[in-house]
C-alpha positions, 0 to 999 in steps of 0.5 A, a space after each residue: 586565512 593562512 597566508 592568503 590561501 584560504 579562499 582556494 580551499 573554501 571551494 573544496 569544502 563547499 563542494 564536499 559538503 554539498 556532495 555529502 548532503 546529496 549522498 545522505 539524501 539518496 541514502 535516506 530516500 532508498 531506505 524509505 522506499 525499501 521500508 514502504 515496499 516491505 510494508 506494501 508486501 506485508 499488506 498484500 500478504 494479509 489479504 484474505 483469499 476467501 470471502 463470505 457472500 451473504 444472499 438473502 431471499 426476500 420472498 422466503 425470508 432466508 439468508 445463506 452464506 457462500 464462500 467464494 474467492 475474494 478476487 471475484 468480488 469488490 467490498 461494499 458492492 451489492 450484487 443482484 441475481 436474476 431471482 431478485 436475491 440480494 448479495 452482500 460481500 463481507 470480508 473477514 
């Protein structure tokens, strides 16, 4: 230390280092949040609008496919009608 004054400047150097690291951390966090939000928006945009509802009549042994809005149905859930027709959702 030059002429005994080194200890006074060491405080400012430590403060500047901590401030720089905190600001760098904030920058990296904002960047990762932006990238995550962009990825989620991309996944939402890829969601299908229509789904195929496959119905099978066990008494007739016949299968029919109906196109319905995907928001109405949940994946891997079975839907039953009054006539005992089993519905299965298949999203393409």
